[in-house]
N, C-alpha and C positions, 0 to 999 in steps of 0.2 A: 695260600690265599682264595678263595673265593671267589670269581667272578661275578656269582651272582651278588652277595654281600657287599662286593665293592661298588659294584654298579648304585644298588639300590641307595647305599652308604653316602653317595653323592648327587642324589636325588636324578639316577639316571635309570629308565627303562628297564627291566629285564624280563625276558620271553624264557620261559625253558617249555621245552618238545616232549611232553609225556610220552615217552614211545610206548613205557609198561611192558605186554607182551606180542604188541601186534607186530614184532618180527616172525614172529610164528607164520602166520598167514600170507607175510610179503614171500618168506622163505617158501611155502609152496605153491604159492601162483607163480613165481619165476622160477620155481626149480633149482635152489639154490639151498645153501644147507641154513639153519637157523644166526650160526654166526657171521655168516656172509652178508644176510638180509640183513642184522644187526648193524651191521658195520656201515653196510649202503646207507639205512637212516642215519646213521651218526654224521657221515661223510655228506647227504645232502642238506639235512642240518644245518651246518655248518657253513655249504655254499651261500643257503636262504640267510644267513645273517644272525640264524639263532642260538643264543648264549650259553644256554645248557641243555642236554638234554638228562632224561632220568626215564628209570628202568623200575619195577615191580620186582623185589625179591623175596619170594614163598616156595612152602611146599605146602601142597592142596591138604595134606594129612593133618599139619599143623594148623592153619588157615582157616578150613570150614568144616564142619560135620558133616558126615555124609549123608542126613535129611536137610542141610539147608537149603531155602528155597531161594529162587532167584528174585532179583528186583530191579531187575534190567527192562526193556522193551523186546517182548519175544518175539515182536515180527522180525528183528534184525539178529538175536542172538536166541536159536532156539532153545538152547540146554536149558532145563528145569531147576536143577542142581548147582549152587554153588560148586561144593565140591569136584563134580564130575566138570564143568568149566575149569575151574582154577587146574584141574589133575593134565589136562590139555596142555597147559604152557608151566610146568615147572620143574624143567628138567636143567635149568641152568644153576650153576652153585658157586664156589668162590673163584675156582679157575678161569670159568668164562666171564664172570664179569670183571675180574684183574684184567684178563685180555680187554676187555669194552674200555674199561678205566684205561689202559693205556694207549690204545688207541685213539681215543679222545685227547686226550693230552697231545699226542703227534701232531693232531687236527688243531690244539688249542680252542676246544671246546670244552667246557666242565661237564664233570660228569656224577650223575647223581643217581640213586635207587632207594624207594621206599622199602624199608624192613619190614616186614609182617611176623618175625620170630626173633627171640634172643639170640641164636645163632647166627644167625645174619647179622644182628642190627652189631653183633661183633666181629666179624669175618668184613664186612662193606667200611668198619671203622677205619681202614688204613687205606681205603680206597675213596674217601669223601671228603671234604672240608665243610661240609653240610648235610645236617638229617633231615630227613622231610617223614612228617607221621601225617597218616589218612586219617581224613575225619570219622573211617572206622575203628579208627583207637583213640578217638579223647577220650572215650570213661574208662581207658584202659591203662588208669592211673599207674599199676606196677610196669609197662611198659612204656609208659612217659618217662616215669622216674626214671627208669634203666639206660635210656638215650639220654636223656638229660645230663646224666652224669659223666657223659664221654664230653663233654665239657667244650662242647662245636655251635656254632648257629643252628637254627635250628624253623623249618619250616612247616608250620601247624596249619591244616585244613579244619576249618570247623563247621562243615556241613551238618544237617542236620541236628543240631544243639542248641540246647538254651541259655543264654547268659551266664547264668551259675555253673555250668558244665567247663565254659571259656573260662573262666576265670579261675575255677579249679586246675583246670588244665593247665594254666599260664602260671601260677601260684607253683604248683609242683615243680615247671620246669625252673622258675626263678629262685626256688628252694637251693639250687644244685648249681646253677649256670646263669653265668651275667653275658652272655655273648647275644649280639644280635636275633631276635626273634620276629619272626614275620609269621601274622595272620591271614591266611587266605580265606575270605568268604567263599564259597562253595556249596552249590545245590545237589544234592545227592538223589538226582532223578535224571536216566541216563536213555534218552536226552534230555536235555531240562528246557520245554517250552518258551519261548522269549518272555511269556507274561508271569512264569513262575522265577526269572532269573534275580528279582529283587537288589538290582545292586546300589540302592539305598543303605543297605545293609554295611556297604563297604564305608561310606561314610558315619555310620552308627559305629562301628568298631572303631573306626579315628577319634572319633569321641569320646569311647568308654575307655580304649589304650592309648593314650596320646603318647607314652612310650616308646610304643611299639611300632614297625613297620605292618602296612596293610598291604594286601594281595588279593588276588585272584583267582581260583583253579576254576575253569568253564567248560562246564558241558552243554553249552547250546550247539548247535550246527553251524559250520560256518556259514556268514550270508557276504557275498560281494562287497558291502559296505563296513563289516566289521562294528557297527554300529554297538556292541553290545563290549566290546572288549574297549575301545574309543570310549567309552561313557564310564566304565571300568575307572579307566586310567584319567578320566576327569575326575571324578568322585574320588580319586586320593591311590588306585589300587597301581601300585609303584613296582608290582610284582605279577608277571601274567603267567600261570600254567595251564597250556593247552594239549587236551590228548592230539598227539601226531600219526600220523599214516603218509605211503605214498601211493594209497589206491583209497580213496572216498566209498566206495562203489563196493569194495568186500561186505558179504554179510559176516557177522559175528563181532562178538568182544566189543572192540572201542575204534573202529574203523569210521562207524555213520556219523559219529559225532565230533571225529575227530580235525587236524585240521593238514594240509598238505603243505607241501614247500612253496609254492604261488601263493597259498593264503597265507603263510609266514610271512612272505618277501611285502604283500599288501600291508598284513598287520604293521611290519616296521616301518613302511615308508609312511601309514597312516597317524604312528604315533612322531614321526620327523614332523609332518608338517603341524601337527598338536603344540608339537612344543614350540613350532615356528612361531602359532598364532598365539600362543599363551605368553609368550615372551619371557620376562625375568621378573613381572612386577613392580618393578621398582615406580614409587611415584615421586616422577619427574619429567621435564619435557625432552624428547626426544630430540638426535640432534635431525631427523628428519623436519620436524615440527617449525625447528627453529624460523625459517621463512615464515611461515602460515602465522607464527606466533607474534613477529612484527608486523604483519600487515593486517593481521585480522583483527588484531586487539587495537583498542582505541588509547586517542593522547586529549589532552587537555588543549583545547582549540579556542581564539578569540571570539566571541559572538558579536563583537562590535568592534571598531576601530580603538583603539587607546591610544592616547598622546603618552611622549616619553614624560615620567615624573607623576604618572596616576598612581595612585595606591589600587591595587586591583578589589577588584571585591567579587561573590559569586554572577550575580547579574551577566558578568561583562564574557563570563566562560560556557561553554560547550565541551561536548566531547565527542570526539569524532575519530573513524580510523584513516591512517595507520597508528600504528603504536610506537611512530618512531619517536614522538616528543614525549613531555613531561604525564606521566602516567595519572591515571583519574583517582590512582589510590593516595596519592600524596597533595589531593584537594585542598585539606584544613592546612598547609603547611604552606601553601601559594596564596591564598587568600590574607592579604594583608601587604602583600611584595609589592614593591614600585616595577613600575616598568623603567629599562634603562634606553630606550628606545621607543620609536614610534612604531606600534605595532598594526599592522592591516587586519582586518575584517578575515575571518575564516583561515587564519595562520596557525600553523601547529607551533606550541609555546616549547621553548627550547630553554634550560637553565641560565643559558647566557645571555637570555632577552630580560632577565628579573635580578631584583638584589632586594636583599631583605633588610628591613628600615632598623637600623640599631634603636633601643630603646633606652 
């Protein structure tokens, strides 16, 4: 069973580290193999408390035409051809992802990978409990249908899309698959400027698709405050996917807008704080409020001295703290009752001081 789906179905926040293909650059930097780098990233993600790691499975030749232009920040990643960029990072296949899946299982962290072609969608089936569909494939209805037929939960990013496109993708999935479906708000701008984050779209997605889970795939640069992810969570994003690296200073690909393990620790700590602040939402008096409730509320108090046997009238009474006597919301009941004893002025009335007159 999927850790991610288990958590969000229980209303618990889930954080996915989008490793993508960043392990290739980590391998070069540290003088280790890509497999060693990928495993190191998984281990550090687990140590940081992250719930799942996600890779990207593709072959450049099936993903992009050789003439495909770039759409990222060229000051961070200078490659101007999608095909040339993807070609640098497509050496892993079934055997490698199986090894990463088994290693993830050993560490008890969920393994995911986005499939970008039918072949990888097939061989990843035995390795994953959840499919992730990229925003770039939102209009690729045949591919969405193919993955939906695997009958597993799906995370669907909805970046750069119109509502009608999202509805069609959801309808396609639901025609073949009734498993949990998570829509991830996403902005296809690398990195996403804070002023383009458009986080209210999360609330709009919740309103538009009330039967689905809503999450967020974040491409903003990490900040110390984590305001973007905290705001996304407060708006209803129960699941957050964010690019992940071990070195945010590395040039190229997805390092420059990724979180590192320390960022992840802060994110998870901040979400814990938000959960503490949000409470459970029950409309009730808290146990910690009971003393204040008793002493700050008011009771019915005698405004004058009242002799035993006197029928109570409204002008004999007032309302004062503490709330240890008869509550003012019983005022109509008290009017007309008779004093069973002499009651001095400024006395907090109690039930035993009064008797109801039988007619």
